[in-house]
PABABA-11672 format. One record per residue (C-alpha): residue number from 1; x, y, z. Coordinates in Angstrom, 2 decimals. Example, Ala and Ser with C-alpha at 12.3 -4.5 7.8 and 13.67 -1.06 7.14 Angstrom:
NODE | n | c1 | c2 | c3
NODE | 1 | 12.30 | -4.50 | 7.80
NODE | 2 | 13.67 | -1.06 | 7.14
//
This chain:
NODE | n | c1 | c2 | c3
NODE | 1 | -0.02 | 0.01 | -0.03
NODE | 2 | 0.88 | 3.65 | -0.44
NODE | 3 | 0.35 | 5.55 | 2.75
NODE | 4 | 0.70 | 9.33 | 3.35
NODE | 5 | 1.30 | 10.18 | 7.00
NODE | 6 | 0.87 | 13.91 | 7.70
NODE | 7 | 1.46 | 15.98 | 10.78
NODE | 8 | 3.91 | 18.26 | 12.31
NODE | 9 | 4.83 | 21.61 | 13.91
NODE | 10 | 5.89 | 19.93 | 17.17
NODE | 11 | 7.30 | 16.71 | 18.34
NODE | 12 | 3.80 | 15.91 | 19.76
NODE | 13 | 2.45 | 15.58 | 16.34
NODE | 14 | 5.59 | 14.16 | 14.57
NODE | 15 | 6.58 | 11.24 | 16.77
NODE | 16 | 3.15 | 9.45 | 16.79
NODE | 17 | 3.23 | 9.74 | 13.06
NODE | 18 | 6.69 | 8.15 | 12.99
NODE | 19 | 5.49 | 5.37 | 15.24
NODE | 20 | 2.62 | 4.53 | 12.95
NODE | 21 | 4.92 | 4.60 | 9.99
NODE | 22 | 7.31 | 2.13 | 11.53
NODE | 23 | 4.31 | -0.09 | 12.52
NODE | 24 | 3.10 | -0.17 | 8.89
NODE | 25 | 6.60 | -1.00 | 7.70
NODE | 26 | 6.90 | -3.73 | 10.32
NODE | 27 | 3.60 | -5.09 | 9.21
NODE | 28 | 4.49 | -5.23 | 5.56
NODE | 29 | 7.82 | -4.04 | 4.30
NODE | 30 | 6.32 | -3.40 | 0.89
NODE | 31 | 4.14 | -0.60 | 2.33
NODE | 32 | 5.40 | 2.71 | 0.96
NODE | 33 | 5.25 | 5.54 | 3.51
NODE | 34 | 5.50 | 9.09 | 2.47
NODE | 35 | 5.48 | 11.96 | 4.98
NODE | 36 | 3.89 | 15.33 | 4.07
NODE | 37 | 4.76 | 18.23 | 6.51
NODE | 38 | 5.57 | 21.80 | 6.80
NODE | 39 | 8.72 | 22.65 | 4.80
NODE | 40 | 10.15 | 24.89 | 7.50
NODE | 41 | 9.17 | 23.00 | 10.70
NODE | 42 | 10.84 | 20.26 | 12.81
NODE | 43 | 9.52 | 17.43 | 10.79
NODE | 44 | 11.65 | 18.47 | 7.78
NODE | 45 | 14.70 | 17.51 | 9.89
NODE | 46 | 13.34 | 14.70 | 12.10
NODE | 47 | 11.53 | 12.59 | 9.41
NODE | 48 | 14.47 | 12.11 | 7.03
NODE | 49 | 16.57 | 11.26 | 10.07
NODE | 50 | 14.13 | 8.39 | 10.67
NODE | 51 | 14.61 | 7.10 | 7.05
NODE | 52 | 11.27 | 8.13 | 5.52
NODE | 53 | 10.86 | 10.26 | 2.37
NODE | 54 | 9.52 | 13.75 | 3.13
NODE | 55 | 7.50 | 16.26 | 1.11
NODE | 56 | 7.31 | 19.78 | 2.52
NODE | 57 | 4.54 | 22.29 | 1.79
NODE | 58 | 4.07 | 25.90 | 3.24
NODE | 59 | 1.29 | 26.40 | 5.72
NODE | 60 | 0.63 | 28.62 | 8.68
NODE | 61 | -1.82 | 28.76 | 11.45
NODE | 62 | -4.77 | 31.09 | 11.04
NODE | 63 | -5.36 | 33.59 | 13.90
NODE | 64 | -8.73 | 33.92 | 15.41
NODE | 65 | -8.90 | 37.59 | 14.82
NODE | 66 | -9.00 | 39.61 | 11.63
NODE | 67 | -5.62 | 41.05 | 10.87
NODE | 68 | -3.07 | 41.25 | 8.04
NODE | 69 | -1.38 | 38.14 | 9.52
NODE | 70 | -4.60 | 36.15 | 9.56
NODE | 71 | -5.41 | 37.12 | 5.98
NODE | 72 | -1.92 | 36.07 | 4.85
NODE | 73 | -2.27 | 32.76 | 6.75
NODE | 74 | -5.63 | 32.17 | 5.09
NODE | 75 | -4.13 | 32.72 | 1.62
NODE | 76 | -1.25 | 30.34 | 2.49
NODE | 77 | -3.70 | 27.76 | 3.65
NODE | 78 | -5.64 | 27.96 | 0.39
NODE | 79 | -2.32 | 27.44 | -1.41
NODE | 80 | -1.49 | 24.46 | 0.78
NODE | 81 | -4.83 | 22.89 | -0.27
NODE | 82 | -3.69 | 23.12 | -3.94
NODE | 83 | -0.19 | 21.80 | -2.96
NODE | 84 | -1.86 | 18.89 | -1.08
NODE | 85 | -4.10 | 18.12 | -4.09
NODE | 86 | -1.06 | 17.88 | -6.41
NODE | 87 | 0.80 | 15.70 | -4.04
NODE | 88 | -2.15 | 13.34 | -3.45
NODE | 89 | -2.82 | 13.08 | -7.23
NODE | 90 | 0.80 | 12.28 | -7.93
NODE | 91 | 1.23 | 9.67 | -5.19
NODE | 92 | -2.21 | 8.12 | -5.36
NODE | 93 | -2.20 | 6.92 | -1.79
NODE | 94 | -4.40 | 4.07 | -0.55
NODE | 95 | -4.93 | 5.88 | 2.78
NODE | 96 | -3.95 | 8.97 | 4.70
NODE | 97 | -3.28 | 9.35 | 8.41
NODE | 98 | -3.20 | 12.80 | 10.02
NODE | 99 | -1.71 | 13.30 | 13.48
NODE | 100 | -2.29 | 16.99 | 13.97
NODE | 101 | -0.80 | 20.36 | 13.05
NODE | 102 | -1.99 | 22.78 | 10.38
NODE | 103 | -0.33 | 20.82 | 7.61
NODE | 104 | -2.31 | 17.80 | 8.60
NODE | 105 | -5.47 | 19.82 | 8.25
NODE | 106 | -4.78 | 20.67 | 4.67
NODE | 107 | -3.65 | 17.21 | 3.50
NODE | 108 | -6.32 | 15.31 | 5.34
NODE | 109 | -9.23 | 17.55 | 4.23
NODE | 110 | -8.29 | 17.34 | 0.53
NODE | 111 | -7.86 | 13.45 | 0.88
NODE | 112 | -11.31 | 13.12 | 2.41
NODE | 113 | -12.91 | 15.25 | -0.40
NODE | 114 | -11.23 | 13.02 | -2.93
NODE | 115 | -12.79 | 9.97 | -1.22
NODE | 116 | -9.52 | 8.59 | -0.05
NODE | 117 | -9.81 | 6.66 | 3.25
NODE | 118 | -8.56 | 9.16 | 5.98
NODE | 119 | -7.91 | 8.57 | 9.59
NODE | 120 | -6.83 | 11.03 | 12.23
NODE | 121 | -5.28 | 10.67 | 15.66
NODE | 122 | -5.80 | 13.17 | 18.58
NODE | 123 | -3.13 | 12.98 | 21.16
NODE | 124 | -4.48 | 15.33 | 23.86
NODE | 125 | -7.39 | 14.95 | 26.18
NODE | 126 | -8.86 | 18.24 | 24.76
NODE | 127 | -8.69 | 18.06 | 21.01
NODE | 128 | -7.64 | 20.90 | 18.79
NODE | 129 | -10.28 | 22.57 | 16.56
NODE | 130 | -8.61 | 21.24 | 13.42
NODE | 131 | -9.09 | 17.70 | 14.47
NODE | 132 | -12.63 | 18.34 | 15.69
NODE | 133 | -13.47 | 19.70 | 12.18
NODE | 134 | -11.70 | 16.75 | 10.35
NODE | 135 | -13.35 | 14.22 | 12.55
NODE | 136 | -16.57 | 14.88 | 10.44
NODE | 137 | -14.75 | 13.48 | 7.38
NODE | 138 | -12.42 | 10.91 | 8.80
NODE | 139 | -13.34 | 7.18 | 8.78
NODE | 140 | -12.03 | 6.68 | 12.32
NODE | 141 | -10.87 | 9.08 | 14.95
NODE | 142 | -8.21 | 7.56 | 17.13
NODE | 143 | -7.70 | 9.13 | 20.58
NODE | 144 | -5.29 | 8.71 | 23.48
NODE | 145 | -7.73 | 9.12 | 26.27
NODE | 146 | -11.28 | 7.95 | 26.72
NODE | 147 | -12.10 | 11.39 | 28.22
NODE | 148 | -11.62 | 12.92 | 24.75
NODE | 149 | -14.69 | 11.26 | 23.24
NODE | 150 | -17.11 | 13.82 | 24.55
NODE | 151 | -15.43 | 16.51 | 22.49
NODE | 152 | -16.30 | 14.89 | 19.21
NODE | 153 | -19.68 | 14.90 | 17.50
NODE | 154 | -19.72 | 11.48 | 15.81
NODE | 155 | -19.15 | 9.08 | 18.73
NODE | 156 | -19.36 | 5.90 | 16.66
NODE | 157 | -16.23 | 6.86 | 14.81
NODE | 158 | -14.01 | 7.23 | 17.93
NODE | 159 | -11.58 | 4.66 | 19.20
NODE | 160 | -9.48 | 5.45 | 22.21
NODE | 161 | -6.44 | 3.15 | 21.60
NODE | 162 | -3.70 | 5.34 | 23.21
NODE | 163 | -0.91 | 7.46 | 21.72
NODE | 164 | 1.57 | 5.61 | 19.46
NODE | 165 | 5.01 | 5.36 | 20.98
NODE | 166 | 8.12 | 4.24 | 19.20
NODE | 167 | 9.53 | 0.94 | 20.51
NODE | 168 | 12.93 | 2.46 | 21.16
NODE | 169 | 11.30 | 4.64 | 23.87
NODE | 170 | 11.01 | 1.68 | 26.19
NODE | 171 | 13.84 | -0.33 | 24.71
NODE | 172 | 16.45 | 2.49 | 25.05
NODE | 173 | 20.01 | 1.74 | 26.18
NODE | 174 | 21.60 | 4.10 | 28.68
NODE | 175 | 25.16 | 2.70 | 28.02
NODE | 176 | 25.95 | 5.19 | 25.18
NODE | 177 | 24.58 | 8.21 | 26.93
NODE | 178 | 26.48 | 7.40 | 30.11
NODE | 179 | 29.83 | 7.02 | 28.37
NODE | 180 | 29.45 | 10.05 | 26.02
NODE | 181 | 28.53 | 12.42 | 28.82
NODE | 182 | 30.70 | 11.01 | 31.64
NODE | 183 | 27.69 | 10.24 | 33.86
NODE | 184 | 27.88 | 7.91 | 36.90
NODE | 185 | 25.98 | 4.64 | 36.46
NODE | 186 | 25.81 | 4.29 | 40.25
NODE | 187 | 23.86 | 7.52 | 40.71
NODE | 188 | 20.20 | 8.13 | 40.25
NODE | 189 | 19.35 | 10.61 | 37.43
NODE | 190 | 16.91 | 13.52 | 37.00
NODE | 191 | 16.23 | 14.03 | 33.38
NODE | 192 | 15.05 | 17.53 | 32.51
NODE | 193 | 13.63 | 18.70 | 29.20
NODE | 194 | 10.96 | 21.16 | 27.93
NODE | 195 | 9.77 | 19.27 | 24.94
NODE | 196 | 11.05 | 19.12 | 21.36
NODE | 197 | 12.01 | 22.82 | 21.41
NODE | 198 | 13.24 | 23.09 | 25.04
NODE | 199 | 11.68 | 25.32 | 27.61
NODE | 200 | 13.71 | 28.21 | 29.01
NODE | 201 | 11.78 | 28.70 | 32.30
NODE | 202 | 12.22 | 25.05 | 33.27
NODE | 203 | 15.88 | 25.07 | 32.52
NODE | 204 | 16.42 | 28.25 | 34.47
NODE | 205 | 14.45 | 27.13 | 37.43
NODE | 206 | 16.18 | 23.76 | 37.65
NODE | 207 | 19.58 | 25.28 | 37.56
NODE | 208 | 18.60 | 27.82 | 40.33
NODE | 209 | 16.85 | 25.20 | 42.39
NODE | 210 | 19.94 | 22.89 | 42.68
NODE | 211 | 21.48 | 25.35 | 45.07
NODE | 212 | 18.59 | 24.78 | 47.49
NODE | 213 | 18.78 | 21.05 | 47.53
NODE | 214 | 20.76 | 19.59 | 50.49
NODE | 215 | 24.20 | 18.35 | 49.60
NODE | 216 | 23.55 | 14.94 | 51.17
NODE | 217 | 20.86 | 14.35 | 48.61
NODE | 218 | 22.86 | 15.68 | 45.69
NODE | 219 | 25.63 | 13.14 | 46.49
NODE | 220 | 23.41 | 10.28 | 45.28
NODE | 221 | 21.89 | 12.00 | 42.24
NODE | 222 | 22.98 | 13.66 | 38.95
NODE | 223 | 21.05 | 15.84 | 36.52
NODE | 224 | 20.81 | 15.62 | 32.71
NODE | 225 | 19.27 | 18.67 | 31.09
NODE | 226 | 18.17 | 18.79 | 27.42
NODE | 227 | 18.07 | 22.45 | 26.93
NODE | 228 | 17.06 | 22.75 | 23.28
NODE | 229 | 19.49 | 23.92 | 20.53
NODE | 230 | 18.62 | 27.61 | 20.80
NODE | 231 | 19.53 | 27.92 | 24.46
NODE | 232 | 22.34 | 25.36 | 24.75
NODE | 233 | 25.31 | 27.74 | 24.73
NODE | 234 | 23.66 | 30.15 | 27.19
NODE | 235 | 22.93 | 27.36 | 29.78
NODE | 236 | 26.36 | 25.77 | 29.27
NODE | 237 | 27.94 | 29.11 | 30.27
NODE | 238 | 25.62 | 29.44 | 33.19
NODE | 239 | 26.50 | 25.94 | 34.48
NODE | 240 | 30.24 | 26.84 | 34.20
NODE | 241 | 29.59 | 29.60 | 36.77
NODE | 242 | 27.96 | 27.18 | 39.33
NODE | 243 | 29.52 | 24.72 | 41.70
NODE | 244 | 27.66 | 21.69 | 40.19
NODE | 245 | 29.55 | 20.90 | 36.96
NODE | 246 | 30.32 | 17.44 | 38.36
NODE | 247 | 26.67 | 16.33 | 38.68
NODE | 248 | 24.96 | 18.37 | 35.87
NODE | 249 | 25.27 | 17.73 | 32.22
NODE | 250 | 23.60 | 19.85 | 29.49
NODE | 251 | 22.75 | 18.65 | 25.96
NODE | 252 | 21.17 | 20.59 | 23.15
NODE | 253 | 19.08 | 17.73 | 21.87
NODE | 254 | 18.77 | 13.90 | 22.03
NODE | 255 | 17.53 | 12.09 | 18.98
NODE | 256 | 17.26 | 8.80 | 20.86
NODE | 257 | 15.28 | 9.95 | 23.92
NODE | 258 | 14.67 | 6.46 | 24.82
NODE | 259 | 18.34 | 6.17 | 25.89
NODE | 260 | 17.76 | 9.03 | 28.29
NODE | 261 | 14.59 | 7.59 | 29.55
NODE | 262 | 16.44 | 4.39 | 30.21
NODE | 263 | 18.85 | 6.39 | 32.50
NODE | 264 | 16.17 | 8.54 | 34.21
NODE | 265 | 14.71 | 7.75 | 37.72
NODE | 266 | 12.83 | 10.96 | 37.64
NODE | 267 | 11.79 | 13.33 | 34.79
NODE | 268 | 10.98 | 17.10 | 34.93
NODE | 269 | 9.19 | 18.17 | 31.83
NODE | 270 | 6.25 | 19.64 | 30.05
NODE | 271 | 3.04 | 17.73 | 29.71
NODE | 272 | 2.57 | 17.27 | 26.00
NODE | 273 | 0.53 | 14.22 | 24.89
NODE | 274 | 3.51 | 12.45 | 23.34
NODE | 275 | 5.63 | 13.08 | 26.47
NODE | 276 | 2.92 | 11.71 | 28.57
NODE | 277 | 2.68 | 8.63 | 26.36
NODE | 278 | 6.41 | 8.05 | 26.47
NODE | 279 | 6.68 | 8.49 | 30.26
NODE | 280 | 3.90 | 5.97 | 30.88
NODE | 281 | 5.16 | 3.50 | 28.27
NODE | 282 | 8.50 | 3.42 | 30.01
NODE | 283 | 7.11 | 3.83 | 33.52
NODE | 284 | 8.91 | 6.76 | 34.99
NODE | 285 | 8.04 | 9.10 | 37.78
NODE | 286 | 7.71 | 12.72 | 36.75
NODE | 287 | 7.21 | 16.26 | 37.83
NODE | 288 | 5.12 | 17.89 | 35.10
NODE | 289 | 5.00 | 21.59 | 34.39
NODE | 290 | 2.30 | 22.16 | 31.72
NODE | 291 | 2.93 | 24.78 | 29.10
NODE | 292 | 0.13 | 27.27 | 29.97
NODE | 293 | -0.30 | 28.77 | 26.54
NODE | 294 | -0.99 | 25.43 | 24.86
NODE | 295 | -4.24 | 25.54 | 22.79
NODE | 296 | -7.20 | 25.29 | 25.11
NODE | 297 | -4.80 | 24.63 | 28.03
NODE | 298 | -4.62 | 20.97 | 26.95
NODE | 299 | -1.31 | 20.26 | 28.65
NODE | 300 | -2.73 | 20.96 | 32.02
NODE | 301 | -5.47 | 18.44 | 31.49
NODE | 302 | -2.91 | 15.89 | 30.28
NODE | 303 | -0.90 | 16.43 | 33.49
NODE | 304 | -3.83 | 16.35 | 35.76
NODE | 305 | -4.78 | 12.89 | 34.28
NODE | 306 | -1.47 | 11.53 | 35.55
NODE | 307 | -1.76 | 13.26 | 38.92
NODE | 308 | -5.22 | 11.94 | 39.44
NODE | 309 | -3.81 | 8.41 | 38.90
NODE | 310 | -0.93 | 9.12 | 41.29
NODE | 311 | 1.59 | 8.84 | 38.51
NODE | 312 | 3.08 | 12.38 | 38.61
NODE | 313 | 3.47 | 15.63 | 40.49
NODE | 314 | 2.05 | 18.66 | 38.75
NODE | 315 | 3.40 | 22.21 | 39.26
NODE | 316 | 1.51 | 24.99 | 37.27
NODE | 317 | 3.91 | 27.49 | 35.61
NODE | 318 | 2.45 | 30.34 | 37.70
NODE | 319 | 3.42 | 28.52 | 40.80
NODE | 320 | 6.91 | 27.58 | 39.49
NODE | 321 | 9.66 | 28.93 | 41.64
NODE | 322 | 13.08 | 27.55 | 42.47
NODE | 323 | 11.86 | 26.91 | 46.10
NODE | 324 | 8.89 | 24.95 | 45.02
NODE | 325 | 10.98 | 22.82 | 42.59
NODE | 326 | 13.74 | 22.30 | 45.18
NODE | 327 | 11.07 | 21.17 | 47.65
NODE | 328 | 9.29 | 18.80 | 45.37
NODE | 329 | 12.60 | 17.25 | 44.09
NODE | 330 | 13.99 | 16.91 | 47.62
NODE | 331 | 10.89 | 15.01 | 48.78
NODE | 332 | 11.16 | 12.49 | 45.86
NODE | 333 | 14.99 | 12.30 | 46.01
NODE | 334 | 14.77 | 11.05 | 49.70
NODE | 335 | 11.53 | 8.97 | 49.46
NODE | 336 | 12.32 | 6.02 | 47.25
NODE | 337 | 8.94 | 4.44 | 48.16
NODE | 338 | 7.04 | 7.44 | 46.72
NODE | 339 | 9.27 | 7.49 | 43.69
NODE | 340 | 8.54 | 3.82 | 42.97
NODE | 341 | 4.80 | 4.30 | 43.49
NODE | 342 | 4.79 | 7.10 | 40.95
NODE | 343 | 6.75 | 5.02 | 38.49
NODE | 344 | 4.64 | 1.89 | 38.92
NODE | 345 | 1.39 | 3.83 | 38.49
NODE | 346 | 2.85 | 5.56 | 35.44
NODE | 347 | 3.66 | 2.18 | 33.79
NODE | 348 | 0.15 | 0.93 | 34.52
NODE | 349 | -1.24 | 3.79 | 32.47
NODE | 350 | 1.11 | 3.03 | 29.56
NODE | 351 | -0.18 | 1.92 | 26.13
NODE | 352 | 2.84 | 0.30 | 24.41
NODE | 353 | 0.71 | -1.43 | 21.88
NODE | 354 | -1.19 | 1.64 | 20.70
NODE | 355 | 0.52 | 1.79 | 17.33
NODE | 356 | -0.12 | -1.89 | 16.68
NODE | 357 | -3.83 | -1.58 | 17.73
NODE | 358 | -4.34 | 1.51 | 15.45
NODE | 359 | -2.84 | -0.18 | 12.48
NODE | 360 | -4.85 | -3.33 | 13.15
NODE | 361 | -7.90 | -1.31 | 13.24
NODE | 362 | -7.08 | 0.45 | 9.90
NODE | 363 | -6.41 | -2.91 | 8.25
NODE | 364 | -9.71 | -4.18 | 9.57
NODE | 365 | -11.57 | -1.20 | 8.21
NODE | 366 | -9.92 | -1.51 | 4.77
NODE | 367 | -10.66 | -5.30 | 4.76
NODE | 368 | -14.28 | -4.65 | 5.45
NODE | 369 | -14.44 | -2.00 | 2.70
NODE | 370 | -12.91 | -4.43 | 0.30
NODE | 371 | -15.23 | -7.20 | 1.27
NODE | 372 | -18.26 | -4.95 | 0.71
NODE | 373 | -16.86 | -3.84 | -2.70
NODE | 374 | -16.40 | -7.51 | -3.70
NODE | 375 | -19.91 | -8.55 | -2.51
NODE | 376 | -21.55 | -6.02 | -4.84
//
């Protein structure tokens, strides 16, 4: 089969798409996967790195107020529809899967109007408006959380099968990352990252909070911060001015985040849906700091889902101080029983087979469609 997978803008849309692409290839190596994404976003770098062909188009989010910017974005969106049409007519895909982002809206909408079987996946508890609209045309709407169902109109099309996670997330190997960064295998590790682009406020608060954690606790722990490429040099210079160079390492980016997860005993991060799925697939305790400006505040609801299930600690950004972070980290660093409880509950929420179940469901749908066609 020829399959177009589309989605992008953030890692939260890209990595579920990659997980599904790998699952389709594992199912049948003859399946041809083509990614369509924004030409100037993260996917243009990440997808080729994963070994899949990539086609980029220009698209921009439309603001919800009338302005020159929104008019320009609307014109660009209309152009993206024509670009999507040309791509689809050239490739002639058997099906299309959209995992979110503005580019996904263009491609999936055109495909559905051309009567090509389309499927979408919504990662967050509260769906984006684009996916709510596309759900009217999609054959099946896959969701990560059962709670998401109430936000869609056609309930009979919804299947809450979890958020696809790459196998290397829970099959990571910490050996390489230990060696390359001179980390201590005998120490517990706090992994800090702000998502695929990094998060300045988290990086700064963590570095400041280390000064407030008692030295006896720090003796048994080390910290690995993934700062994001834009801020790497700045935080590296800031680290050089502290007295904690021996226990803190800063990296600009990690392609194999599964290796870092394999090393981590505790993670401090945002609460994007893909991050939540990865943490639970691996089964790691976490301190979640939801991004407060996410659309419809969906990260907060993602984080509260884990907190409600005793799988994470949640700190809202407006409550984020070095004192609060130092206090929460100190409690977990000295309470191994609580740390293990969070980790076990996290693992119980994990859906490692989400990609497999979604692909199974798509094959079943296509099989039923073929059977009906043959019966006529």
